[in-house]
C-alpha angles and dihedrals in degrees: 000000000000122000132192130194113201106207099201125201109235115188131175089242093060124098122224094240091052091051092049092052093047093048093046090052092051092048092049087055092060097077107152095037122110101209129021123187133199128194131261121284093347095156098055102021119255093236098037095094093167090063098052099088091046095046099038116120141176121264089259093044131120097294092053092046096054094038091050090053092047093050091050094047093049094040093229139127103251126203098196095199110236138306135202097259121203111206125210092266092052097257116141123225135182097236132185120211126203121191128191127227090276092053095253117145107245103164134038118176127179112208109254100196112056118204124219106067097218097001140040117021094359092066104023104043138055121241122248118232107192131084106222130205126169127203113222137173091269101039145299117309122207119205128221136148133223108282089039086078089078092061111071093183089070093055091047086053091052090049090052089050089059104265116166094169127029124201119206118185112193150175094204116176122243091232090070101040091128090060091049093054093046097045097046094052091043094053092049092048100045094048093037092229138125109261123202112193114184116188132182130240130211133054130282133151084022092293126119114218122228103223111191094128108191143201111205131186128221090266091059092253116146107231095181137003133184127218124222101289132083104277145134122251118200138185138168112236126203103208091195086066089074093061091043094054091046090052097044094046104024098186092138089061090058096057114135106172121061122200118199113226123208119272119339141198 
């Protein structure tokens, strides 16, 4: 299967509608790929807290509409990164959306671990509760977002739910690039999965993004890595490689301690 990470440039001067049109155009150009991925909160800006109320939308809002059409036109599975979702009761969530080749929404994950400590997501957004995996024609995808990378119990929960490939859209800051590189490879290696980590570039909310989107195999090998400009990173994945690695180095079989993750479906 062929994968593509679209490392979008997200700047404070951009407007959400302009970003949607640009992202949709890039997705439509990926005909022939199997899975295309966008970054975290690229419509509103992950660090532009003052924009979230204004740019929040429902799951079937304008971003979903244009991304569904783009997925259908390109004939790809599309992980549309994440949006600022407004629930029916007014609560905001950082929510990932996964569309199939027909443009049908197949996965909806609300970020469980909210970044910010006493600011940002931690005070302005609700926390998701469910671990989400989605069966596809090429394998089971597990969903996580950015700060989730720092919580290995979530990734073990995704593994137990059948994940063979985990997608992590992000808006990771440049100041902690070394953490990004370490955590992404570690999560792929410890769960023996392919990990697709799609970051943004640019500056918004006063925060410069790290870029360096990466595609990593179950051995922890980086198959493709972006730089710090808007670009597309691609790699061909052999999903049978997951089973081979797990058989040749059966560390998952030797697990002794089980940690219960929140929620689950």
